[in-house]
Structures are given as C-alpha cells and as structure tokens.
PASEBA-1860 file (N, C-alpha, C; in nm, 3 decimals):
! residues 252
1> MTVLDWRE> 0.127/-0.099/-0.001/0.018/-0.006/-0.024/0.091/0.198/-0.003 ~ 0.063/0.218/-0.112/0.091/0.320/-0.118/0.105/0.447/0.029 ~ 0.218/0.525/0.066/0.201/0.566/0.151/0.036/0.713/0.149 ~ 0.052/0.735/0.038/-0.121/0.868/0.020/-0.255/0.737/0.056 ~ -0.231/0.614/0.033/-0.323/0.533/0.079/-0.373/0.480/0.185 ~ -0.226/0.478/0.274/-0.215/0.454/0.422/-0.296/0.597/0.458 ~ -0.216/0.703/0.427/-0.339/0.849/0.452/-0.433/0.846/0.449 ~ -0.509/0.776/0.348/-0.640/0.775/0.294/-0.722/0.697/0.443
9> VRVSVWEP> -0.624/0.608/0.467/-0.685/0.508/0.586/-0.720/0.582/0.724 ~ -0.603/0.630/0.738/-0.620/0.707/0.893/-0.728/0.818/0.864 ~ -0.724/0.858/0.735/-0.798/1.000/0.760/-0.925/0.917/0.788 ~ -1.017/0.826/0.730/-1.100/0.758/0.690/-1.134/0.704/0.899 ~ -1.047/0.631/0.898/-1.082/0.592/1.057/-1.150/0.682/1.105 ~ -1.106/0.803/1.114/-1.243/0.931/1.169/-1.343/0.830/1.165 ~ -1.463/0.785/1.074/-1.543/0.814/1.010/-1.609/0.665/1.090 ~ -1.536/0.599/1.170/-1.622/0.539/1.281/-1.633/0.616/1.366
17> AAGVGAQA> -1.550/0.658/1.436/-1.526/0.825/1.543/-1.752/0.910/1.547 ~ -1.718/0.907/1.356/-1.852/1.026/1.335/-1.956/0.886/1.371 ~ -1.945/0.808/1.395/-2.045/0.688/1.391/-2.049/0.701/1.549 ~ -2.007/0.681/1.625/-2.021/0.733/1.796/-2.081/0.796/1.798 ~ -2.065/0.904/1.723/-2.132/1.049/1.729/-2.263/1.051/1.722 ~ -2.287/0.980/1.599/-2.396/1.009/1.579/-2.478/0.925/1.617 ~ -2.446/0.805/1.699/-2.549/0.682/1.796/-2.548/0.781/1.921 ~ -2.485/0.885/1.930/-2.542/0.959/2.057/-2.633/1.086/2.009
25> VLLTLLAV> -2.627/1.139/1.924/-2.728/1.185/1.886/-2.844/1.072/1.899 ~ -2.893/0.982/1.793/-2.963/0.913/1.837/-3.023/0.899/1.960 ~ -2.998/0.844/1.989/-3.019/0.788/2.140/-3.074/0.924/2.218 ~ -2.974/1.034/2.211/-3.096/1.128/2.279/-3.215/1.226/2.191 ~ -3.218/1.175/2.064/-3.351/1.207/2.017/-3.444/1.095/2.093 ~ -3.399/0.979/2.080/-3.511/0.880/2.157/-3.502/0.901/2.298 ~ -3.451/0.985/2.380/-3.438/0.987/2.493/-3.572/1.081/2.565 ~ -3.543/1.193/2.425/-3.646/1.312/2.400/-3.832/1.247/2.354
33> VAGLYPVA> -3.812/1.191/2.284/-3.940/1.119/2.215/-3.997/0.998/2.259 ~ -3.939/0.904/2.303/-3.932/0.798/2.355/-3.901/0.764/2.500 ~ -3.860/0.875/2.562/-3.855/0.856/2.733/-3.785/0.717/2.748 ~ -3.658/0.675/2.637/-3.497/0.682/2.726/-3.495/0.631/2.796 ~ -3.427/0.590/2.941/-3.391/0.593/3.045/-3.251/0.587/3.052 ~ -3.137/0.638/3.132/-3.018/0.656/3.115/-2.943/0.523/3.079 ~ -3.017/0.422/3.159/-2.924/0.304/3.149/-2.948/0.242/3.024 ~ -3.044/0.290/2.965/-3.069/0.196/2.804/-2.990/0.286/2.700
41> WLAGAAYA> -2.985/0.468/2.738/-2.894/0.542/2.657/-2.731/0.472/2.679 ~ -2.717/0.408/2.795/-2.552/0.395/2.800/-2.559/0.244/2.726 ~ -2.636/0.166/2.739/-2.652/0.022/2.646/-2.617/0.078/2.541 ~ -2.686/0.186/2.447/-2.648/0.194/2.300/-2.573/0.250/2.298 ~ -2.469/0.359/2.339/-2.407/0.411/2.361/-2.252/0.295/2.401 ~ -2.251/0.206/2.456/-2.179/0.097/2.508/-2.149/0.022/2.312 ~ -2.240/0.035/2.261/-2.271/-0.117/2.170/-2.201/-0.010/2.086 ~ -2.238/0.091/2.107/-2.147/0.205/1.976/-1.995/0.224/1.960
49> VIVCGVLA> -1.989/0.241/2.103/-1.832/0.240/2.140/-1.713/0.111/2.067 ~ -1.784/0.039/2.160/-1.743/-0.113/2.092/-1.717/-0.160/1.951 ~ -1.851/-0.151/1.855/-1.837/-0.207/1.726/-1.794/-0.073/1.649 ~ -1.750/0.060/1.709/-1.737/0.149/1.609/-1.571/0.105/1.681 ~ -1.530/0.077/1.760/-1.391/0.055/1.808/-1.330/-0.045/1.733 ~ -1.348/-0.163/1.737/-1.329/-0.304/1.694/-1.308/-0.312/1.529 ~ -1.454/-0.153/1.441/-1.408/-0.170/1.265/-1.287/-0.040/1.310 ~ -1.295/0.036/1.385/-1.172/0.134/1.335/-1.029/0.035/1.346
57> GAMTRSGT> -1.062/-0.069/1.395/-0.922/-0.121/1.448/-0.886/-0.266/1.339 ~ -0.984/-0.255/1.260/-0.996/-0.342/1.139/-0.940/-0.295/1.022 ~ -0.988/-0.169/1.013/-0.947/-0.042/0.937/-0.782/-0.037/0.889 ~ -0.737/-0.053/1.030/-0.598/0.020/1.033/-0.508/-0.093/0.999 ~ -0.538/-0.248/1.057/-0.471/-0.287/1.046/-0.482/-0.428/0.900 ~ -0.584/-0.388/0.847/-0.644/-0.395/0.693/-0.558/-0.333/0.565 ~ -0.565/-0.251/0.663/-0.550/-0.112/0.529/-0.634/-0.081/0.436 ~ -0.765/-0.061/0.480/-0.902/-0.095/0.392/-0.992/0.034/0.456
65> PLGPAGRV> -0.988/0.097/0.366/-1.152/0.268/0.441/-1.251/0.173/0.407 ~ -1.289/0.257/0.464/-1.466/0.256/0.476/-1.497/0.221/0.375 ~ -1.533/0.323/0.270/-1.593/0.343/0.130/-1.738/0.358/0.146 ~ -1.768/0.398/0.022/-1.935/0.425/0.015/-2.026/0.314/0.105 ~ -2.009/0.228/0.094/-2.067/0.061/0.082/-2.085/0.064/0.250 ~ -1.942/0.102/0.276/-1.920/0.053/0.424/-1.993/0.181/0.526 ~ -1.995/0.317/0.434/-2.060/0.382/0.546/-2.241/0.372/0.513 ~ -2.300/0.320/0.448/-2.411/0.284/0.464/-2.456/0.169/0.561
73> TLTRAVLV> -2.364/0.111/0.586/-2.339/-0.031/0.676/-2.312/0.080/0.783 ~ -2.225/0.113/0.832/-2.238/0.243/0.962/-2.357/0.321/1.020 ~ -2.403/0.350/0.893/-2.549/0.396/0.909/-2.651/0.244/1.007 ~ -2.628/0.129/0.962/-2.759/0.069/0.962/-2.695/0.065/1.146 ~ -2.538/0.043/1.159/-2.489/0.013/1.284/-2.605/0.092/1.396 ~ -2.576/0.256/1.345/-2.611/0.335/1.408/-2.766/0.288/1.457 ~ -2.831/0.222/1.366/-2.991/0.231/1.412/-2.998/0.121/1.483 ~ -2.881/0.055/1.418/-2.935/-0.120/1.571/-2.862/-0.080/1.666
81> GGVTALVT> -2.797/0.076/1.684/-2.785/0.051/1.860/-2.923/0.171/1.882 ~ -3.025/0.204/1.817/-3.077/0.262/1.886/-3.176/0.132/1.916 ~ -3.213/0.033/1.800/-3.300/-0.033/1.827/-3.251/-0.119/2.022 ~ -3.099/-0.147/2.016/-3.058/-0.226/2.149/-3.113/-0.108/2.247 ~ -3.128/0.004/2.236/-3.154/0.137/2.359/-3.288/0.080/2.371 ~ -3.386/0.045/2.284/-3.494/0.038/2.310/-3.553/-0.099/2.352 ~ -3.524/-0.240/2.307/-3.509/-0.338/2.329/-3.427/-0.348/2.532 ~ -3.376/-0.270/2.585/-3.312/-0.266/2.663/-3.395/-0.176/2.780
89> MNLIGHET> -3.487/-0.103/2.724/-3.571/-0.034/2.756/-3.726/-0.131/2.797 ~ -3.761/-0.206/2.717/-3.813/-0.327/2.699/-3.747/-0.386/2.830 ~ -3.630/-0.467/2.827/-3.592/-0.606/2.925/-3.620/-0.533/3.102 ~ -3.602/-0.374/3.095/-3.602/-0.338/3.211/-3.748/-0.243/3.289 ~ -3.827/-0.334/3.185/-4.010/-0.307/3.238/-4.036/-0.208/3.206 ~ -3.990/-0.129/3.102/-4.065/0.003/3.064/-4.035/-0.007/2.941 ~ -4.189/-0.047/2.875/-4.170/-0.064/2.728/-4.254/0.050/2.680 ~ -4.143/0.102/2.574/-4.148/0.203/2.468/-4.258/0.210/2.359
97> PVAFLVAL> -4.302/0.279/2.280/-4.372/0.253/2.154/-4.322/0.179/2.045 ~ -4.373/0.089/2.053/-4.362/-0.014/1.914/-4.317/0.060/1.821 ~ -4.378/0.192/1.759/-4.382/0.181/1.642/-4.203/0.261/1.664 ~ -4.122/0.270/1.696/-4.029/0.338/1.706/-3.918/0.235/1.689 ~ -3.954/0.113/1.801/-3.838/-0.018/1.739/-3.860/-0.014/1.602 ~ -4.023/-0.032/1.592/-3.997/-0.144/1.426/-3.969/-0.015/1.350 ~ -3.962/0.093/1.385/-3.925/0.176/1.240/-3.778/0.144/1.208 ~ -3.726/0.178/1.319/-3.580/0.155/1.320/-3.500/0.033/1.237
105> AAVALALD> -3.585/-0.061/1.357/-3.503/-0.230/1.273/-3.579/-0.244/1.149 ~ -3.703/-0.172/1.089/-3.741/-0.159/0.907/-3.637/-0.094/0.823 ~ -3.579/-0.001/0.868/-3.486/0.095/0.815/-3.347/0.036/0.801 ~ -3.310/-0.009/0.896/-3.177/-0.069/0.948/-3.208/-0.274/0.826 ~ -3.339/-0.296/0.794/-3.328/-0.434/0.701/-3.341/-0.349/0.579 ~ -3.376/-0.277/0.555/-3.387/-0.206/0.432/-3.267/-0.124/0.350 ~ -3.205/-0.067/0.436/-3.050/-0.057/0.413/-2.932/-0.201/0.374 ~ -2.954/-0.314/0.379/-2.903/-0.398/0.421/-2.926/-0.430/0.225
113> AVDGHVAR> -3.023/-0.403/0.190/-2.997/-0.428/-0.006/-2.926/-0.294/-0.005 ~ -2.923/-0.268/0.001/-2.872/-0.103/-0.011/-2.726/-0.075/-0.021 ~ -2.630/-0.153/0.068/-2.451/-0.134/0.115/-2.466/-0.219/-0.014 ~ -2.484/-0.333/-0.011/-2.408/-0.419/-0.127/-2.440/-0.410/-0.248 ~ -2.560/-0.360/-0.280/-2.569/-0.277/-0.399/-2.433/-0.146/-0.379 ~ -2.448/-0.093/-0.353/-2.341/0.014/-0.377/-2.191/-0.009/-0.364 ~ -2.178/-0.107/-0.336/-2.064/-0.190/-0.322/-1.955/-0.264/-0.459 ~ -2.132/-0.289/-0.483/-2.093/-0.346/-0.657/-2.044/-0.202/-0.727
121> RTGTESAL> -2.156/-0.114/-0.734/-2.188/-0.030/-0.834/-2.073/0.065/-0.826 ~ -2.001/0.046/-0.712/-1.879/0.197/-0.674/-1.743/0.078/-0.697 ~ -1.752/-0.048/-0.731/-1.617/-0.158/-0.725/-1.573/-0.167/-0.609 ~ -1.627/-0.127/-0.505/-1.544/-0.142/-0.355/-1.594/-0.195/-0.321 ~ -1.602/-0.357/-0.335/-1.625/-0.431/-0.234/-1.487/-0.496/-0.180 ~ -1.503/-0.536/-0.072/-1.389/-0.620/0.054/-1.411/-0.716/0.107 ~ -1.343/-0.774/0.150/-1.359/-0.881/0.259/-1.432/-0.751/0.431 ~ -1.353/-0.643/0.460/-1.387/-0.608/0.569/-1.529/-0.497/0.577
129> GARFDMEI> -1.615/-0.495/0.435/-1.713/-0.421/0.430/-1.806/-0.583/0.463 ~ -1.789/-0.648/0.340/-1.874/-0.801/0.405/-1.880/-0.858/0.570 ~ -1.749/-0.832/0.630/-1.751/-0.888/0.751/-1.809/-0.780/0.810 ~ -1.824/-0.640/0.823/-1.883/-0.560/0.882/-2.009/-0.589/0.865 ~ -2.062/-0.607/0.795/-2.227/-0.582/0.689/-2.255/-0.719/0.810 ~ -2.229/-0.825/0.790/-2.289/-0.962/0.826/-2.260/-0.931/0.940 ~ -2.177/-0.927/1.035/-2.206/-0.891/1.215/-2.308/-0.840/1.209 ~ -2.311/-0.637/1.203/-2.426/-0.596/1.216/-2.561/-0.611/1.201
137> DAFLILVL> -2.601/-0.767/1.072/-2.707/-0.869/1.065/-2.707/-0.931/1.210 ~ -2.606/-0.976/1.229/-2.621/-1.048/1.286/-2.658/-1.013/1.465 ~ -2.604/-0.899/1.434/-2.669/-0.857/1.598/-2.820/-0.789/1.604 ~ -2.784/-0.721/1.507/-2.964/-0.715/1.510/-3.082/-0.810/1.499 ~ -3.003/-0.958/1.464/-3.120/-1.055/1.444/-3.099/-1.147/1.610 ~ -3.044/-1.065/1.656/-2.976/-1.156/1.824/-3.074/-1.033/1.881 ~ -3.084/-0.909/1.855/-3.136/-0.759/1.964/-3.265/-0.802/1.941 ~ -3.306/-0.858/1.853/-3.503/-0.866/1.795/-3.493/-0.968/1.864
145> SVNVSRTL> -3.410/-1.109/1.858/-3.506/-1.239/1.893/-3.502/-1.213/2.065 ~ -3.453/-1.148/2.160/-3.440/-1.072/2.283/-3.556/-1.059/2.321 ~ -3.602/-0.921/2.229/-3.675/-0.811/2.248/-3.849/-0.998/2.254 ~ -3.777/-1.005/2.114/-3.894/-1.149/2.101/-3.923/-1.317/2.191 ~ -3.836/-1.284/2.233/-3.801/-1.409/2.357/-3.899/-1.400/2.502 ~ -3.918/-1.220/2.470/-4.032/-1.186/2.636/-4.111/-1.240/2.637 ~ -4.218/-1.216/2.492/-4.360/-1.312/2.492/-4.390/-1.397/2.476 ~ -4.293/-1.476/2.346/-4.267/-1.600/2.318/-4.189/-1.704/2.341
153> GAWVLLIG> -4.126/-1.658/2.488/-4.015/-1.755/2.548/-3.878/-1.799/2.500 ~ -3.777/-1.856/2.569/-3.626/-1.804/2.593/-3.596/-1.932/2.408 ~ -3.708/-2.019/2.374/-3.606/-2.061/2.287/-3.620/-2.025/2.160 ~ -3.672/-1.843/2.104/-3.672/-1.750/2.032/-3.532/-1.734/2.040 ~ -3.438/-1.758/2.124/-3.322/-1.685/2.133/-3.220/-1.744/2.030 ~ -3.230/-1.892/1.973/-3.162/-1.945/1.945/-3.164/-1.938/1.797 ~ -3.251/-1.806/1.758/-3.254/-1.760/1.635/-3.135/-1.684/1.607 ~ -3.102/-1.601/1.702/-2.993/-1.479/1.714/-2.880/-1.523/1.814
161> LMRYGFAA> -2.876/-1.644/1.858/-2.743/-1.754/1.849/-2.711/-1.851/1.805 ~ -2.760/-1.847/1.706/-2.749/-1.979/1.577/-2.597/-1.907/1.531 ~ -2.587/-1.766/1.490/-2.445/-1.758/1.422/-2.352/-1.711/1.483 ~ -2.442/-1.682/1.661/-2.275/-1.720/1.683/-2.231/-1.853/1.735 ~ -2.311/-1.899/1.758/-2.254/-2.050/1.818/-2.232/-2.128/1.691 ~ -2.230/-2.082/1.531/-2.173/-2.161/1.479/-2.009/-2.083/1.454 ~ -2.000/-1.965/1.542/-1.840/-1.903/1.539/-1.777/-1.963/1.655 ~ -1.845/-2.040/1.737/-1.809/-2.071/1.828/-1.765/-2.226/1.802
169> AAWVAPWL> -1.815/-2.292/1.720/-1.802/-2.462/1.713/-1.688/-2.439/1.601 ~ -1.688/-2.307/1.503/-1.586/-2.338/1.422/-1.443/-2.304/1.445 ~ -1.413/-2.264/1.584/-1.273/-2.279/1.698/-1.259/-2.384/1.726 ~ -1.316/-2.530/1.697/-1.299/-2.650/1.757/-1.309/-2.724/1.617 ~ -1.427/-2.676/1.556/-1.400/-2.751/1.374/-1.335/-2.626/1.319 ~ -1.201/-2.675/1.246/-1.150/-2.561/1.185/-1.200/-2.560/1.031 ~ -1.289/-2.687/1.020/-1.339/-2.687/0.836/-1.468/-2.622/0.845 ~ -1.498/-2.538/0.912/-1.639/-2.486/0.958/-1.556/-2.290/0.907
177> REPLPPSF> -1.456/-2.285/0.923/-1.414/-2.161/0.880/-1.395/-2.141/0.727 ~ -1.371/-2.267/0.616/-1.375/-2.256/0.512/-1.496/-2.204/0.431 ~ -1.423/-2.120/0.259/-1.560/-2.072/0.261/-1.682/-2.111/0.172 ~ -1.783/-2.100/0.166/-1.903/-2.156/0.155/-1.919/-2.092/-0.034 ~ -1.959/-2.145/-0.078/-2.031/-2.092/-0.260/-2.166/-2.011/-0.207 ~ -2.197/-1.908/-0.272/-2.292/-1.822/-0.322/-2.377/-1.918/-0.272 ~ -2.472/-1.873/-0.228/-2.595/-1.924/-0.227/-2.761/-1.856/-0.198 ~ -2.839/-1.827/-0.305/-2.964/-1.724/-0.309/-3.066/-1.770/-0.224
185> ARKTVAAA> -3.037/-1.932/-0.160/-3.146/-1.980/-0.082/-3.121/-1.918/0.099 ~ -2.952/-1.901/0.120/-2.885/-1.881/0.220/-2.958/-1.724/0.264 ~ -2.911/-1.658/0.161/-2.910/-1.556/0.183/-3.106/-1.424/0.192 ~ -3.200/-1.554/0.099/-3.291/-1.548/0.150/-3.369/-1.573/0.285 ~ -3.291/-1.636/0.363/-3.340/-1.684/0.455/-3.273/-1.546/0.539 ~ -3.123/-1.546/0.548/-3.106/-1.443/0.640/-3.165/-1.325/0.614 ~ -3.209/-1.293/0.472/-3.296/-1.155/0.520/-3.424/-1.186/0.606 ~ -3.470/-1.329/0.594/-3.673/-1.332/0.675/-3.613/-1.350/0.831
193> QGILLVAV> -3.497/-1.313/0.842/-3.501/-1.365/0.949/-3.560/-1.208/1.037 ~ -3.434/-1.119/0.934/-3.485/-1.016/1.046/-3.663/-0.947/0.994 ~ -3.677/-1.004/0.888/-3.845/-0.931/0.868/-3.973/-1.017/0.963 ~ -3.958/-1.104/0.953/-4.001/-1.244/1.078/-3.988/-1.169/1.164 ~ -3.893/-1.105/1.269/-3.860/-1.031/1.408/-3.965/-0.925/1.408 ~ -3.902/-0.846/1.322/-3.974/-0.748/1.343/-4.122/-0.788/1.310 ~ -4.172/-0.803/1.245/-4.334/-0.840/1.206/-4.366/-0.883/1.366 ~ -4.328/-0.961/1.403/-4.333/-1.038/1.542/-4.374/-0.932/1.699
201> SSGLFPHL> -4.262/-0.858/1.641/-4.205/-0.717/1.723/-4.324/-0.644/1.697 ~ -4.392/-0.649/1.637/-4.469/-0.519/1.582/-4.605/-0.516/1.664 ~ -4.679/-0.643/1.743/-4.763/-0.703/1.806/-4.896/-0.669/1.744 ~ -4.869/-0.727/1.589/-4.969/-0.674/1.543/-5.086/-0.839/1.507 ~ -4.997/-0.936/1.551/-5.014/-1.066/1.524/-5.043/-1.127/1.662 ~ -5.151/-1.215/1.683/-5.206/-1.276/1.796/-5.130/-1.396/1.850 ~ -5.107/-1.413/1.912/-4.988/-1.548/2.022/-4.990/-1.654/1.974 ~ -5.073/-1.725/1.896/-5.073/-1.820/1.773/-4.971/-1.787/1.645
209> AAMALAGV> -5.021/-1.708/1.642/-4.984/-1.610/1.473/-4.850/-1.581/1.476 ~ -4.801/-1.525/1.606/-4.681/-1.506/1.625/-4.557/-1.588/1.662 ~ -4.603/-1.688/1.709/-4.527/-1.806/1.739/-4.479/-1.888/1.608 ~ -4.619/-1.884/1.542/-4.575/-1.982/1.376/-4.494/-1.901/1.312 ~ -4.519/-1.740/1.305/-4.357/-1.684/1.251/-4.278/-1.684/1.318 ~ -4.272/-1.698/1.445/-4.068/-1.736/1.471/-4.056/-1.866/1.445 ~ -4.124/-1.957/1.473/-4.107/-2.088/1.411/-4.053/-2.118/1.305 ~ -4.163/-2.059/1.196/-4.064/-2.052/1.053/-3.956/-1.980/1.016
217> ALGSLSWS> -3.917/-1.904/1.149/-3.758/-1.810/1.150/-3.680/-1.890/1.184 ~ -3.713/-2.000/1.272/-3.603/-2.061/1.344/-3.564/-2.203/1.265 ~ -3.708/-2.228/1.194/-3.702/-2.397/1.108/-3.588/-2.339/1.014 ~ -3.647/-2.209/0.947/-3.548/-2.179/0.815/-3.436/-2.184/0.853 ~ -3.443/-2.086/0.943/-3.271/-2.054/0.965/-3.153/-2.250/1.019 ~ -3.245/-2.275/1.124/-3.170/-2.450/1.111/-3.132/-2.504/0.988 ~ -3.228/-2.523/0.881/-3.192/-2.577/0.718/-3.115/-2.504/0.707 ~ -3.118/-2.365/0.729/-2.970/-2.321/0.597/-2.885/-2.309/0.698
225> FGRDILWL> -2.832/-2.350/0.853/-2.738/-2.350/0.879/-2.693/-2.496/0.882 ~ -2.816/-2.603/0.870/-2.751/-2.759/0.891/-2.733/-2.770/0.751 ~ -2.719/-2.709/0.621/-2.745/-2.763/0.471/-2.589/-2.722/0.488 ~ -2.541/-2.561/0.489/-2.407/-2.520/0.519/-2.302/-2.639/0.556 ~ -2.335/-2.686/0.667/-2.264/-2.744/0.781/-2.203/-2.910/0.677 ~ -2.371/-2.946/0.672/-2.335/-3.082/0.563/-2.190/-3.025/0.484 ~ -2.243/-2.984/0.404/-2.163/-2.885/0.253/-2.029/-2.867/0.293 ~ -2.024/-2.850/0.425/-1.854/-2.802/0.454/-1.790/-2.905/0.502
233> WRNRPVPA> -1.894/-3.054/0.614/-1.819/-3.139/0.612/-1.788/-3.229/0.503 ~ -1.874/-3.249/0.438/-1.821/-3.326/0.275/-1.719/-3.291/0.210 ~ -1.696/-3.176/0.230/-1.538/-3.089/0.118/-1.496/-3.022/0.209 ~ -1.474/-3.073/0.389/-1.366/-3.016/0.374/-1.230/-3.087/0.382 ~ -1.128/-2.974/0.467/-0.967/-3.070/0.337/-0.967/-3.184/0.397 ~ -0.896/-3.297/0.383/-0.828/-3.408/0.396/-0.722/-3.375/0.431 ~ -0.635/-3.395/0.543/-0.499/-3.389/0.604/-0.444/-3.519/0.442 ~ -0.296/-3.482/0.403/-0.246/-3.525/0.351/-0.171/-3.712/0.449
241> VPQRVLSG> -0.177/-3.816/0.432/-0.098/-3.915/0.552/0.036/-3.921/0.475 ~ 0.099/-3.909/0.581/0.241/-3.910/0.568/0.315/-4.064/0.505 ~ 0.384/-4.014/0.399/0.452/-4.200/0.369/0.512/-4.298/0.384 ~ 0.530/-4.375/0.423/0.657/-4.393/0.530/0.752/-4.479/0.425 ~ 0.896/-4.434/0.456/1.003/-4.444/0.343/0.998/-4.601/0.416 ~ 1.063/-4.677/0.332/1.070/-4.818/0.338/1.200/-4.834/0.326 ~ 1.281/-4.906/0.362/1.411/-4.925/0.406/1.462/-5.022/0.434 ~ 1.564/-5.065/0.509/1.645/-5.133/0.558/1.619/-5.281/0.513
249> HFGG> 1.521/-5.397/0.544/1.424/-5.470/0.532/1.459/-5.537/0.375 ~ 1.421/-5.415/0.319/1.392/-5.451/0.164/1.465/-5.389/0.096 ~ 1.600/-5.346/0.165/1.742/-5.350/0.085/1.716/-5.215/0.038 ~ 1.690/-5.091/0.100/1.676/-4.974/0.065/1.806/-4.908/0.143
END
C-alpha cells in the first residue's frame, strides 16, 4: 500500500468516530421522544463504542478504507444501536412505543439491500465491508430475538444465537471456517429472519400467529445452517497421510 493510501485509511478511521457521535445524537433523540432511560442510553452508547472501536482497528490493520458501501453499513449500525437501547428499555420493564423499534429495525433491514448494491456499483467490495455487514446483521437478529423472547419464550433466542454458536464451533472444528459457495437460498433465509422478527415485534399478530412466524424463522434458519454445515463437512480438507519410507528390510 502506498503512503497516500495509508493516509486515506488514517483519515477514514475518523468515520467510525463520527458513527459514535451519530449514535449519541440518535440516543438523545430517543430519550426525548421515547422516554429512553439513562441505562438504555448507556447500553446503546456502549454498543456503538465497541462496534466503532473494533471497526477502526480492523480498518487500520487491513489498510481498507470504509468506502461508500461501508458508510451505509455504518448508518445501519447506528440504527441497530437505537434498537438495542429500546430493547433494553423493554427488558427493564419500561415498554417503549413499538413504532419506534419497528421503524428503526425496518430501515436498518431495508438498508441491508442498499450497501451491497452500492459496493458493486462503485467497485468497492471488500472482505472488511462484507464482514462488517454480516456482523451488524447478526447482532440485529440477536437483539430482535431477545425482544421477542419476552413474550414467546426463551426458545426464540436460538434464532439470534445460532450465528454465534456456529462461530464458536468453528474454533473447535476449523473446517467450519472454509468459504461457502454463493447461495440465493442462504441470502433469502438470512433476510427473512429480520423481517419475521420485526413482524412479531410489531404486536400486530395474535399469539399463535406470532409463534408460527417465529417458528418459521427458526426452522428455516436451522435448515440453512444445517445444509451449509453438511456441505462443509463433505468438502472439508483432508490432511495428507505421510508416506512411510521403506528401507532396511527391503534393501533400501
């Protein structure tokens, strides 16, 4: 990487810092219009500091600037921080207006289709951008599943924890870290998780219908992960068996 490129990266690292500032503004706005308590404000702020700190570190190590698509993902990350704060309010027993949570989550999900398109249009696709996008998706699903579990039961948490369980298993079974082939079905199932959980969070569906929607989300996600794990197992790297050198008894 050239000196100029490194300068660009160092300058762009300020973008995660701007993300923390934007998060503070959104949380303060939610405090005014949705009655956000200080503990919930701090939960959203802590999330932003951690996410943006990790992002800045990854940008510096990889020498990869955020780029236009990454800025869209950073905007999504800020919205997810707002969702985190609102769910924190619900967890401590002070229900916030459902409309705020649904609106923030819905916009974050809609922008998920934008950042990939922007990356392709601008030719700025990168491994860092893809990972950032994936982690924001995963955390949003986790937070939404926590919110839904309050009314449907702890089993809904499996939806949000599955991605993290897979990542943990990969430390024990390295073959799970191998790249997967592109899959439209995988992308569809991943997108459906957020939509279904937002629908359940809206409170518009009766309990049985909400249970069914969450069940569809968990069932489809289990199928998707199971299919990918099976593919990775069948295509796992096989270590080479060392050949024993024959000598001595056979005149070598």
